[in-house]
Backbone as CSV, one residue per row, in Angstrom:
resi,resn,N_x,N_y,N_z,CA_x,CA_y,CA_z,C_x,C_y,C_z
1,LYS,23.772,107.960,87.972,24.277,106.599,88.121,25.133,106.246,86.911
2,LYS,26.331,105.755,87.161,27.238,105.419,86.078,27.157,103.934,85.756
3,PHE,27.252,103.644,84.463,27.241,102.251,84.009,28.592,101.935,83.389
4,TRP,29.089,100.750,83.728,30.380,100.318,83.171,30.139,99.438,81.960
5,HIS,30.773,99.773,80.865,30.620,98.999,79.641,31.967,98.370,79.277
6,GLU,31.961,97.065,79.089,33.190,96.374,78.687,33.424,96.597,77.201
7,HIS,34.670,96.856,76.842,35.023,97.085,75.443,34.661,95.848,74.617
8,PRO,34.066,96.034,73.423,33.656,94.876,72.593,34.791,93.905,72.304
9,ARG,36.002,94.448,72.107,37.132,93.548,71.830,37.412,92.648,73.024
10,LYS,37.311,93.219,74.235,37.527,92.427,75.446,36.455,91.358,75.602
11,VAL,35.225,91.707,75.238,34.142,90.726,75.312,34.424,89.563,74.377
12,ALA,34.852,89.875,73.165,35.145,88.831,72.182,36.279,87.948,72.661
13,GLU,37.312,88.580,73.235,38.442,87.793,73.728,38.021,86.867,74.869
14,ARG,37.184,87.422,75.769,36.738,86.615,76.904,35.881,85.446,76.446
15,ARG,34.990,85.701,75.514,34.148,84.630,74.997,34.959,83.592,74.251
16,GLY,35.995,84.071,73.536,36.853,83.135,72.813,37.585,82.207,73.750
17,LYS,38.001,82.760,74.898,38.708,81.937,75.870,37.768,80.917,76.514
18,MET,36.498,81.302,76.638,35.545,80.410,77.280,35.110,79.278,76.361
19,ALA,35.049,79.554,75.049,34.583,78.544,74.103,35.604,77.425,73.978
20,LYS,35.137,76.203,74.041,36.016,75.044,73.890,35.610,74.260,72.644
21,PRO,36.582,73.775,71.892,36.237,72.974,70.714,35.619,71.642,71.128
22,SER,34.800,71.103,70.248,34.289,69.756,70.499,35.411,68.761,70.246
23,VAL,35.507,67.774,71.124,36.624,66.830,71.093,36.089,65.406,70.988
24,GLY,36.743,64.601,70.172,36.440,63.183,70.086,37.600,62.373,70.613
25,TYR,37.295,61.216,71.188,38.364,60.329,71.646,38.005,58.893,71.268
26,LEU,38.945,58.241,70.587,38.768,56.874,70.107,39.684,55.940,70.888
27,GLY,39.098,54.917,71.516,39.892,53.951,72.272,39.785,54.172,73.753
28,MET,38.978,53.340,74.413,38.754,53.506,75.844,39.456,52.420,76.651
29,GLY,40.745,52.257,76.385,41.561,51.397,77.212,41.973,52.128,78.480
30,ILE,42.980,51.608,79.156,43.443,52.220,80.402,43.834,53.682,80.189
31,MET,44.624,53.929,79.155,45.134,55.276,78.924,44.080,56.184,78.304
32,GLY,43.376,55.680,77.300,42.379,56.491,76.637,41.272,56.936,77.577
33,THR,40.821,56.022,78.432,39.773,56.364,79.396,40.237,57.473,80.329
34,ALA,41.474,57.379,80.806,41.992,58.396,81.723,42.144,59.746,81.037
35,MET,42.702,59.758,79.830,42.919,61.027,79.139,41.598,61.659,78.727
36,ALA,40.672,60.857,78.189,39.362,61.391,77.815,38.612,61.898,79.042
37,GLY,38.779,61.195,80.158,38.125,61.613,81.397,38.581,62.987,81.845
38,ARG,39.865,63.275,81.689,40.370,64.597,82.069,39.783,65.680,81.160
39,LEU,39.640,65.388,79.884,39.049,66.368,78.973,37.587,66.624,79.324
40,ALA,36.865,65.549,79.670,35.467,65.714,80.081,35.379,66.545,81.355
41,ASP,36.242,66.256,82.312,36.227,66.994,83.580,36.573,68.468,83.378
42,ALA,37.344,68.753,82.328,37.731,70.144,82.048,36.653,70.894,81.275
43,GLY,35.553,70.232,80.967,34.437,70.915,80.332,34.406,70.868,78.822
44,TYR,35.241,70.045,78.207,35.205,69.931,76.755,33.991,69.112,76.311
45,PRO,33.238,69.569,75.311,32.188,68.738,74.727,32.838,67.495,74.110
46,LEU,32.492,66.313,74.596,33.255,65.106,74.285,32.372,64.037,73.648
47,THR,32.906,63.418,72.608,32.297,62.248,71.982,33.325,61.132,71.986
48,VAL,32.937,59.942,72.402,33.886,58.838,72.509,33.399,57.635,71.714
49,TRP,34.344,56.778,71.401,34.043,55.520,70.705,35.008,54.449,71.190
50,ASN,34.521,53.232,71.252,35.362,52.076,71.515,34.741,50.867,70.826
51,ARG,35.596,49.959,70.385,35.096,48.765,69.692,34.104,48.006,70.554
52,THR,34.428,47.843,71.849,33.468,47.295,72.810,32.782,48.476,73.471
53,ALA,31.530,48.719,73.096,30.846,49.955,73.475,30.736,50.146,74.984
54,SER,30.647,49.056,75.744,30.477,49.184,77.195,31.662,49.857,77.864
55,ARG,32.824,49.840,77.207,33.999,50.506,77.774,33.836,52.028,77.792
56,CYS,32.829,52.526,77.070,32.563,53.967,77.054,31.702,54.418,78.227
57,ASP,31.164,53.485,79.007,30.208,53.831,80.064,30.747,54.852,81.071
58,PRO,32.012,54.710,81.542,32.515,55.714,82.500,32.515,57.131,81.930
59,LEU,32.757,57.269,80.630,32.749,58.598,80.014,31.324,59.078,79.781
60,LYS,30.448,58.149,79.462,29.036,58.502,79.299,28.490,59.080,80.599
61,GLU,28.920,58.512,81.719,28.486,59.019,83.026,29.002,60.428,83.295
62,LYS,30.087,60.809,82.619,30.621,62.165,82.754,29.979,63.135,81.771
63,GLY,29.032,62.646,80.976,28.333,63.515,80.031,28.755,63.385,78.586
64,ALA,29.681,62.466,78.284,30.143,62.304,76.910,29.083,61.609,76.058
65,LYS,29.064,61.971,74.783,28.259,61.248,73.809,29.031,59.997,73.379
66,VAL,28.308,58.947,73.022,28.939,57.716,72.544,28.577,57.534,71.078
67,ALA,29.605,57.480,70.228,29.394,57.339,68.789,29.407,55.872,68.391
68,ALA,28.778,55.593,67.258,28.710,54.216,66.764,29.952,53.810,65.991
69,THR,30.645,54.790,65.386,31.809,54.490,64.560,32.848,55.595,64.693
70,PRO,34.116,55.301,64.390,35.124,56.359,64.337,34.777,57.422,63.296
71,ARG,34.181,56.992,62.196,33.795,57.952,61.157,32.864,59.018,61.720
72,GLU,31.897,58.590,62.508,30.957,59.540,63.112,31.689,60.555,63.978
73,VAL,32.702,60.117,64.704,33.445,61.016,65.589,34.210,62.050,64.774
74,ILE,34.930,61.596,63.749,35.749,62.531,62.972,34.880,63.512,62.196
75,GLU,33.671,63.103,61.840,32.792,63.975,61.070,32.108,65.039,61.935
76,THR,32.049,64.815,63.233,31.265,65.706,64.096,32.078,66.485,65.119
77,CYS,33.380,66.223,65.245,34.188,66.874,66.281,35.267,67.761,65.675
78,ASP,35.614,68.823,66.387,36.657,69.740,65.921,38.042,69.110,65.996
79,LEU,38.310,68.394,67.070,39.583,67.708,67.268,39.288,66.264,67.651
80,VAL,40.016,65.335,67.055,39.807,63.920,67.398,41.135,63.295,67.797
81,PHE,41.139,62.682,68.987,42.297,61.965,69.510,42.011,60.463,69.458
82,ALA,43.064,59.677,69.389,42.917,58.223,69.468,44.056,57.655,70.291
83,CYS,43.775,56.591,71.029,44.821,55.871,71.756,44.442,54.402,71.754
84,THR,45.112,53.637,70.908,44.843,52.207,70.801,46.081,51.416,71.211
85,SER,45.953,50.107,71.237,46.950,49.286,71.929,48.173,48.915,71.105
86,ASP,48.061,48.895,69.776,49.177,48.415,68.952,48.981,48.872,67.513
87,PRO,49.979,48.623,66.637,49.848,49.072,65.248,48.618,48.504,64.536
88,GLU,48.285,47.254,64.814,47.146,46.633,64.140,45.842,47.357,64.484
89,SER,45.646,47.639,65.766,44.408,48.322,66.172,44.396,49.770,65.698
90,ALA,45.570,50.414,65.674,45.644,51.792,65.173,45.235,51.849,63.711
91,ARG,45.721,50.890,62.922,45.338,50.841,61.507,43.859,50.543,61.349
92,ALA,43.337,49.640,62.157,41.928,49.265,62.046,41.019,50.459,62.304
93,VAL,41.359,51.268,63.288,40.545,52.442,63.617,40.535,53.437,62.458
94,VAL,41.647,53.534,61.755,41.755,54.506,60.664,41.241,53.938,59.342
95,PHE,41.701,52.739,58.982,41.437,52.205,57.648,40.245,51.252,57.581
96,GLY,39.704,50.852,58.721,38.592,49.918,58.733,37.311,50.538,58.192
97,GLU,36.308,49.680,58.013,35.015,50.147,57.539,34.448,51.180,58.517
98,ASN,34.000,52.330,57.975,33.520,53.444,58.800,34.569,53.911,59.801
99,GLY,35.829,53.825,59.361,36.925,54.287,60.192,37.177,55.780,60.030
100,VAL,38.256,56.233,60.645,38.600,57.655,60.605,38.747,58.150,59.174
101,LEU,39.451,57.400,58.346,39.741,57.859,56.992,38.464,58.072,56.185
102,ALA,37.453,57.257,56.433,36.193,57.399,55.704,35.526,58.738,55.988
103,GLY,35.826,59.327,57.133,35.217,60.600,57.501,36.105,61.807,57.307
104,ILE,37.342,61.588,56.865,38.264,62.710,56.681,37.894,63.503,55.435
105,THR,37.717,64.803,55.626,37.559,65.739,54.525,38.493,66.913,54.784
106,GLU,38.486,67.872,53.896,39.391,69.014,53.997,39.306,69.669,55.369
107,GLY,40.452,69.756,56.058,40.538,70.465,57.329,40.213,69.660,58.571
108,ARG,39.799,68.391,58.410,39.528,67.558,59.579,40.840,67.255,60.303
109,LYS,40.764,67.109,61.639,41.973,67.079,62.460,42.025,65.806,63.291
110,PHE,43.123,65.051,63.123,43.266,63.752,63.788,44.614,63.675,64.485
111,ILE,44.580,63.298,65.766,45.787,63.214,66.597,45.846,61.814,67.187
112,ASP,46.854,61.050,66.808,46.965,59.663,67.259,47.983,59.567,68.384
113,MET,47.521,59.160,69.561,48.378,59.068,70.739,48.802,57.626,71.027
114,SER,48.554,56.728,70.078,48.935,55.322,70.240,50.449,55.163,70.151
115,THR,50.957,54.109,70.760,52.364,53.752,70.606,52.482,52.731,69.485
116,VAL,53.035,53.169,68.360,53.170,52.325,67.174,54.554,52.530,66.584
117,ASP,54.911,51.719,65.597,56.155,51.927,64.865,55.989,53.115,63.921
118,GLU,57.116,53.678,63.499,57.026,54.881,62.688,56.386,54.625,61.332
119,GLU,56.534,53.415,60.792,55.906,53.110,59.506,54.391,53.228,59.599
120,THR,53.825,52.712,60.694,52.379,52.819,60.886,51.960,54.269,61.017
121,SER,52.695,55.037,61.797,52.358,56.443,61.995,52.440,57.215,60.677
122,LYS,53.477,56.953,59.898,53.625,57.642,58.616,52.521,57.239,57.648
123,GLU,52.154,55.956,57.651,51.088,55.479,56.777,49.767,56.173,57.105
124,ILE,49.469,56.272,58.402,48.231,56.937,58.819,48.286,58.423,58.471
125,GLY,49.416,59.066,58.772,49.545,60.482,58.482,49.392,60.793,57.007
126,GLN,50.021,59.989,56.155,49.932,60.208,54.712,48.500,60.039,54.219
127,ALA,47.804,59.029,54.740,46.423,58.780,54.322,45.516,59.942,54.720
128,VAL,45.693,60.454,55.933,44.883,61.579,56.404,45.161,62.819,55.564
129,ARG,46.434,63.101,55.324,46.790,64.294,54.547,46.332,64.184,53.097
130,SER,46.315,62.960,52.548,45.918,62.787,51.151,44.469,63.184,50.906
131,LYS,43.666,63.212,51.961,42.267,63.614,51.838,42.022,65.029,52.377
132,GLY,43.113,65.745,52.610,42.991,67.131,53.048,42.949,67.333,54.541
133,GLY,43.135,66.254,55.298,43.110,66.361,56.749,44.448,66.782,57.327
134,LEU,44.450,67.069,58.615,45.659,67.435,59.346,45.962,66.338,60.355
135,PHE,47.261,66.050,60.560,47.636,64.907,61.402,48.801,65.249,62.310
136,VAL,48.679,64.791,63.549,49.776,64.826,64.522,49.837,63.471,65.201
137,GLU,51.049,62.930,65.340,51.248,61.776,66.212,51.663,62.327,67.567
138,ALA,51.163,61.706,68.632,51.465,62.231,69.969,51.454,61.107,71.000
139,PRO,52.336,60.113,70.837,52.417,59.082,71.876,52.862,59.699,73.191
140,VAL,52.601,59.005,74.273,52.875,59.582,75.590,53.827,58.697,76.385
141,SER,54.597,59.333,77.244,55.413,58.630,78.226,54.702,58.747,79.564
142,GLY,54.385,57.603,80.148,53.635,57.578,81.392,52.601,56.470,81.347
143,SER,52.091,56.102,82.506,51.128,55.007,82.590,49.832,55.496,83.231
144,LYS,49.079,54.596,83.828,47.738,54.909,84.313,47.722,56.065,85.318
145,GLY,48.602,56.011,86.312,48.614,57.052,87.338,48.850,58.436,86.765
146,PRO,49.942,58.640,86.010,50.157,59.948,85.395,49.039,60.372,84.446
147,ALA,48.411,59.398,83.774,47.303,59.749,82.879,46.125,60.295,83.668
148,ILE,45.819,59.675,84.786,44.720,60.140,85.635,45.031,61.513,86.214
149,GLU,46.294,61.742,86.563,46.697,62.994,87.212,47.062,64.102,86.227
150,GLY,47.063,63.788,84.939,47.454,64.789,83.957,48.931,65.090,83.954
151,LYS,49.749,64.084,84.192,51.194,64.280,84.293,51.973,63.484,83.242
152,LEU,51.338,63.223,82.120,52.009,62.520,81.030,53.020,63.444,80.348
153,VAL,53.975,62.834,79.655,54.882,63.568,78.774,54.450,63.237,77.350
154,ILE,54.120,64.255,76.582,53.534,64.072,75.256,54.596,64.329,74.197
155,LEU,54.739,63.375,73.281,55.803,63.384,72.282,55.193,63.623,70.905
156,ALA,54.972,64.889,70.575,54.218,65.242,69.372,55.130,65.451,68.170
157,ALA,54.576,65.140,66.995,55.281,65.384,65.731,54.242,65.445,64.621
158,GLY,54.580,66.176,63.560,53.658,66.288,62.440,53.314,67.732,62.155
159,ASP,52.025,68.025,61.996,51.567,69.366,61.661,51.673,70.264,62.894
160,GLU,52.602,71.220,62.847,52.861,72.035,64.037,51.686,72.940,64.380
161,ALA,50.972,73.428,63.374,49.809,74.278,63.648,48.735,73.493,64.390
162,LEU,48.520,72.243,64.007,47.544,71.411,64.706,48.027,71.104,66.114
163,LYS,49.323,70.848,66.269,49.866,70.632,67.613,49.572,71.831,68.502
164,ASN,49.773,73.035,67.960,49.524,74.246,68.745,48.043,74.400,69.072
165,GLU,47.188,74.049,68.132,45.751,74.127,68.376,45.320,73.146,69.463
166,ALA,45.972,71.982,69.472,45.630,70.947,70.455,46.324,71.157,71.794
167,GLN,47.220,72.143,71.887,48.017,72.304,73.099,47.189,72.478,74.369
168,PRO,46.067,73.229,74.345,45.261,73.300,75.572,44.785,71.928,76.056
169,CYS,44.470,71.033,75.121,44.100,69.664,75.503,45.310,68.905,76.027
170,PHE,46.444,69.066,75.355,47.664,68.416,75.831,48.011,68.880,77.244
171,ASP,47.781,70.160,77.522,48.100,70.694,78.849,47.222,70.076,79.930
172,ILE,46.030,69.636,79.563,45.138,68.963,80.506,45.566,67.516,80.715
173,MET,46.066,66.901,79.660,46.446,65.485,79.735,47.876,65.277,80.220
174,GLY,48.723,66.271,80.059,50.135,66.063,80.367,50.783,67.235,81.072
175,LYS,51.995,66.984,81.566,52.759,68.031,82.248,53.770,68.701,81.329
176,LYS,54.082,68.062,80.202,55.079,68.598,79.284,54.813,68.044,77.892
177,THR,54.867,68.932,76.894,54.716,68.507,75.502,55.977,68.858,74.740
178,PHE,56.511,67.886,74.039,57.648,68.113,73.151,57.148,68.062,71.709
179,PHE,57.597,69.014,70.893,57.351,68.926,69.452,58.653,68.501,68.791
180,LEU,58.649,67.341,68.156,59.884,66.684,67.728,60.138,66.743,66.227
181,GLY,59.217,67.342,65.458,59.468,67.475,64.025,58.461,66.720,63.187
182,ASP,58.979,66.044,62.161,58.114,65.347,61.211,57.512,64.084,61.813
183,VAL,56.405,63.642,61.213,55.765,62.401,61.635,56.777,61.256,61.591
184,GLY,56.801,60.471,62.629,57.777,59.397,62.793,58.718,59.666,63.941
185,CYS,59.008,60.959,64.188,59.917,61.310,65.280,59.295,61.002,66.641
186,GLY,58.008,61.230,66.777,57.331,60.909,68.031,57.348,59.424,68.306
187,ALA,57.074,58.637,67.267,57.083,57.175,67.417,58.464,56.676,67.810
188,ARG,59.496,57.218,67.166,60.857,56.780,67.482,61.237,57.140,68.914
189,MET,60.884,58.340,69.345,61.212,58.754,70.709,60.515,57.856,71.727
190,LYS,59.252,57.547,71.474,58.509,56.701,72.411,59.145,55.314,72.514
191,LEU,59.607,54.772,71.403,60.234,53.448,71.456,61.564,53.497,72.199
192,VAL,62.323,54.582,72.048,63.563,54.732,72.813,63.256,54.717,74.309
193,VAL,62.268,55.519,74.718,61.923,55.622,76.136,61.435,54.284,76.681
194,ASN,60.519,53.637,75.964,59.957,52.393,76.484,60.932,51.229,76.412
195,MET,61.858,51.272,75.454,62.924,50.272,75.438,63.772,50.383,76.701
196,MET,64.172,51.601,77.037,64.992,51.800,78.237,64.217,51.414,79.490
197,MET,62.921,51.726,79.521,62.105,51.368,80.673,62.028,49.853,80.833
198,GLY,61.842,49.138,79.721,61.765,47.681,79.791,63.060,47.057,80.273
199,ILE,64.187,47.554,79.749,65.489,47.040,80.175,65.677,47.260,81.670
200,ASN,65.320,48.446,82.144,65.492,48.751,83.567,64.581,47.918,84.456
201,MET,63.379,47.597,83.977,62.493,46.749,84.769,63.046,45.337,84.884
202,VAL,63.610,44.816,83.797,64.221,43.489,83.866,65.432,43.520,84.804
203,ALA,66.210,44.608,84.757,67.367,44.735,85.649,66.926,44.724,87.114
204,LEU,65.876,45.468,87.427,65.371,45.487,88.799,64.887,44.101,89.208
205,SER,64.186,43.437,88.316,63.661,42.098,88.616,64.790,41.113,88.888
206,GLU,65.811,41.152,88.068,66.935,40.230,88.255,67.705,40.569,89.520
207,GLY,67.880,41.854,89.817,68.574,42.238,91.047,67.838,41.756,92.282
208,LEU,66.511,41.941,92.316,65.718,41.484,93.462,65.739,39.965,93.572
209,ALA,65.602,39.282,92.430,65.567,37.821,92.453,66.892,37.242,92.935
210,MET,68.003,37.731,92.366,69.305,37.213,92.766,69.619,37.563,94.211
211,GLY,69.362,38.811,94.600,69.679,39.246,95.957,68.946,38.434,97.012
212,GLN,67.662,38.173,96.768,66.894,37.398,97.747,67.357,35.943,97.780
213,LYS,67.724,35.397,96.638,68.263,34.033,96.641,69.595,33.967,97.377
214,ALA,70.293,35.102,97.385,71.578,35.154,98.076,71.420,35.493,99.557
215,GLY,70.171,35.558,100.037,69.930,35.757,101.451,69.664,37.186,101.885
216,LEU,69.549,38.108,100.928,69.261,39.496,101.270,67.746,39.731,101.311
217,LYS,67.334,40.737,102.060,65.931,41.112,102.095,65.628,42.049,100.928
218,GLY,64.514,41.766,100.269,64.138,42.607,99.139,63.983,44.062,99.529
219,GLU,63.413,44.307,100.710,63.233,45.681,101.175,64.565,46.392,101.348
220,ASP,65.582,45.652,101.843,66.911,46.246,102.011,67.529,46.592,100.658
221,ILE,67.331,45.724,99.685,67.858,46.004,98.339,67.275,47.299,97.808
222,LEU,65.957,47.446,97.924,65.306,48.654,97.418,65.780,49.904,98.150
223,GLU,65.985,49.775,99.465,66.423,50.932,100.234,67.837,51.347,99.857
224,VAL,68.708,50.369,99.664,70.083,50.689,99.260,70.096,51.324,97.879
225,VAL,69.366,50.718,96.939,69.292,51.270,95.580,68.728,52.689,95.612
226,GLY,67.757,52.922,96.484,67.124,54.225,96.575,68.038,55.326,97.051
227,GLN,69.146,54.975,97.673,70.099,55.966,98.170,71.269,56.201,97.224
228,GLY,71.272,55.476,96.105,72.419,55.571,95.206,72.109,56.251,93.894
229,ALA,73.126,56.280,93.041,73.011,56.989,91.764,72.053,56.310,90.799
230,ILE,71.790,55.015,90.982,70.896,54.324,90.048,69.438,54.382,90.480
231,ASN,69.154,55.120,91.538,67.764,55.252,91.959,66.925,55.870,90.841
232,SER,65.670,55.479,90.767,64.753,56.066,89.787,63.349,56.048,90.365
233,PRO,62.486,56.968,89.903,61.095,56.946,90.368,60.414,55.604,90.106
234,MET,60.728,54.975,88.980,60.105,53.694,88.655,60.466,52.632,89.685
235,TYR,61.722,52.582,90.102,62.127,51.595,91.104,61.384,51.832,92.417
236,GLY,61.283,53.107,92.807,60.606,53.416,94.063,59.122,53.115,94.020
237,LEU,58.508,53.301,92.863,57.076,53.056,92.714,56.764,51.570,92.585
238,LYS,57.520,50.888,91.738,57.187,49.501,91.412,57.804,48.483,92.374
239,GLY,59.000,48.766,92.888,59.707,47.782,93.699,58.908,47.227,94.865
240,PRO,58.368,48.070,95.748,57.603,47.545,96.885,56.399,46.702,96.462
241,LYS,55.728,47.095,95.408,54.577,46.323,94.918,55.021,44.973,94.369
242,MET,56.164,44.940,93.726,56.692,43.678,93.194,56.954,42.696,94.331
243,LEU,57.537,43.177,95.402,57.822,42.302,96.534,56.544,41.750,97.176
244,LYS,55.457,42.520,97.086,54.172,42.080,97.653,53.354,41.249,96.668
245,GLY,53.843,41.123,95.430,53.082,40.393,94.422,51.868,41.145,93.924
246,GLU,51.933,42.477,93.953,50.821,43.311,93.500,51.100,43.799,92.079
247,PHE,50.312,43.313,91.133,50.577,43.614,89.724,49.333,44.116,88.994
248,ASP,48.525,44.926,89.693,47.385,45.544,89.009,47.914,46.382,87.849
249,PRO,47.321,46.241,86.663,47.935,46.839,85.466,47.811,48.352,85.381
250,ALA,48.947,49.031,85.457,49.032,50.436,85.086,49.518,50.533,83.646
251,PHE,50.422,49.636,83.288,50.919,49.480,81.916,51.094,47.985,81.692
252,PRO,50.202,47.351,80.928,50.224,45.886,80.791,51.525,45.357,80.213
253,LEU,51.910,44.209,80.706,53.137,43.556,80.254,53.114,43.317,78.751
254,LYS,51.952,42.947,78.199,51.880,42.666,76.764,52.218,43.905,75.931
255,HIS,51.886,45.083,76.441,52.212,46.300,75.719,53.692,46.644,75.855
256,GLN,54.272,46.377,77.016,55.711,46.599,77.176,56.504,45.682,76.257
257,GLN,56.093,44.430,76.171,56.782,43.498,75.280,56.677,43.956,73.830
258,LYS,55.499,44.433,73.449,55.300,44.940,72.085,56.238,46.101,71.795
259,ASP,56.389,47.012,72.762,57.228,48.187,72.548,58.703,47.823,72.464
260,VAL,59.152,46.890,73.304,60.549,46.458,73.225,60.800,45.753,71.892
261,ARG,59.846,44.941,71.462,59.985,44.265,70.160,60.092,45.289,69.034
262,LEU,59.242,46.311,69.054,59.296,47.341,68.018,60.614,48.100,68.066
263,ALA,61.158,48.326,69.271,62.447,49.000,69.402,63.566,48.149,68.815
264,VAL,63.530,46.854,69.083,64.533,45.949,68.511,64.445,45.968,66.985
265,ASP,63.220,45.984,66.462,63.038,46.066,65.010,63.618,47.363,64.460
266,LEU,63.393,48.471,65.171,63.931,49.758,64.740,65.457,49.734,64.750
267,GLY,66.035,49.114,65.785,67.486,48.982,65.830,68.027,48.259,64.611
268,GLY,67.334,47.203,64.190,67.747,46.477,63.002,67.692,47.332,61.753
269,LYS,66.658,48.176,61.660,66.489,49.011,60.466,67.549,50.092,60.375
270,VAL,67.995,50.627,61.510,68.985,51.707,61.478,70.411,51.200,61.693
271,GLY,70.556,49.884,61.852,71.890,49.318,61.994,72.506,49.469,63.360
272,GLN,71.680,49.517,64.398,72.179,49.643,65.764,71.915,48.350,66.533
273,PRO,72.976,47.598,66.888,72.763,46.401,67.710,72.173,46.762,69.066
274,LEU,71.235,45.969,69.533,70.577,46.217,70.819,70.529,44.919,71.631
275,PRO,71.689,44.432,72.085,71.698,43.145,72.786,70.911,43.161,74.088
276,LEU,70.952,44.264,74.842,70.195,44.316,76.091,68.692,44.342,75.826
277,ALA,68.272,45.130,74.847,66.852,45.180,74.515,66.363,43.829,74.010
278,ALA,67.190,43.164,73.196,66.802,41.845,72.689,66.650,40.845,73.828
279,ALA,67.561,40.909,74.788,67.462,40.003,75.940,66.233,40.325,76.781
280,ALA,65.974,41.620,76.986,64.787,42.012,77.750,63.517,41.547,77.056
281,ASN,63.501,41.627,75.743,62.338,41.165,74.988,62.053,39.694,75.267
282,GLU,63.100,38.894,75.338,62.907,37.468,75.605,62.341,37.237,77.006
283,VAL,62.756,38.055,77.969,62.229,37.900,79.328,60.746,38.276,79.368
284,PHE,60.383,39.352,78.683,58.967,39.729,78.631,58.149,38.680,77.877
285,LYS,58.737,38.090,76.865,58.045,37.009,76.156,57.815,35.819,77.087
286,ALA,58.767,35.561,77.973,58.574,34.499,78.961,57.402,34.821,79.871
287,GLY,57.287,36.091,80.248,56.143,36.513,81.052,54.838,36.323,80.310
288,MET,54.839,36.616,79.026,53.648,36.397,78.208,53.290,34.915,78.178
289,ALA,54.303,34.070,78.017,54.068,32.631,77.947,53.508,32.079,79.249
290,GLU,53.787,32.752,80.348,53.260,32.332,81.649,51.887,32.933,81.952
291,GLY,51.304,33.614,80.960,49.964,34.145,81.124,49.887,35.459,81.873
292,LYS,50.975,36.221,81.877,51.010,37.473,82.652,50.834,38.710,81.779
293,GLY,50.427,38.531,80.542,50.350,39.642,79.608,49.433,40.765,80.024
294,ASP,48.343,40.449,80.715,47.386,41.478,81.116,47.714,42.095,82.477
295,LEU,48.719,41.564,83.164,49.164,42.154,84.422,50.095,43.329,84.138
296,ASP,50.436,44.065,85.173,51.374,45.161,85.010,52.711,44.629,84.493
297,PHE,53.422,45.480,83.754,54.687,45.020,83.174,55.707,44.621,84.237
298,SER,55.527,45.108,85.465,56.425,44.708,86.546,56.256,43.238,86.923
299,ALA,55.188,42.597,86.440,54.998,41.166,86.691,56.052,40.318,85.991
300,VAL,56.897,40.958,85.170,58.029,40.230,84.598,58.924,39.697,85.713
301,TYR,58.862,40.330,86.874,59.599,39.853,88.056,59.251,38.396,88.376
302,GLU,57.972,38.058,88.264,57.552,36.686,88.525,58.142,35.727,87.511
303,ALA,58.217,36.156,86.263,58.816,35.314,85.230,60.305,35.125,85.481
304,VAL,60.976,36.194,85.927,62.401,36.095,86.248,62.612,35.111,87.388
305,ARG,61.811,35.226,88.422,61.943,34.327,89.581,61.688,32.875,89.190
306,SER,60.656,32.643,88.413,60.326,31.257,88.051,61.394,30.688,87.130
307,LYS,61.959,31.523,86.295,63.028,31.063,85.424,64.228,30.638,86.236
308,ARG,64.561,31.440,87.238,65.686,31.098,88.095,65.419,29.785,88.842
309,GLN,64.166,29.617,89.259,63.818,28.406,90.022,63.940,27.170,89.118
310,ARG,63.569,27.304,87.837,63.668,26.170,86.926,65.117,25.808,86.684
311,CYS,65.967,26.843,86.688,67.378,26.572,86.452,68.013,25.907,87.677
């Protein structure tokens, strides 16, 4: 009787492929919950944290551990990701009491997927590196649906070796990862993308509002636009829901307004006038003033319509 023996090197390689690093995720908002959920479903040992602990419950049900502080997560996990809502919350997670920085020691690895200005990203990166840690910024292009489906576009910058180490996780969370260079490049790219998205959403809202006031059917407008050169996936996805008044948040209006504001600020710093972005910012601010900040960013359509009605 013959026995088959696998070569020891092959055994080691196979075991290495099977072993997954322990992963931490900070911030259980719409995006963080979806991305962390995909990592849990892929079998990664997961520890999560959120300022409001109950937001961790969906991940706990998937088998994730719930930590008491960001410090605990960074001290116990091989890779730690974060996704918070704005620069203030990103700083709080890192610099606050028992935050990420308190737990950073030589070789600890932190990847921030929040959408922030480049100054915030650079400040966090410098602080992490000053204590011997490794840092990558990795904001994403995409909203709730792509996050759930693993179809985000990841805009990474910073420590390239850490980016490569995190790539298997990025491949679970996204469909494409770009490495853009030094810390700050990811933040700038994300603001460019979200600025253009905000401008286009206001354009769609104004087109639908004006066209319907002029006696056209909203459905006809969308169908005509869908057959032309200005068609976009966003118009096809959001347009029909806008006409029905359906604004369940995939990407909250308050976050879109924040991103357009940060883009306008960046334009000022680099000497690039942004009249369309500035105008779009004012329209999103009108939506905020009408209490639509927690609705989907497409709810700016309602603000456009009401503005026209007041005029």
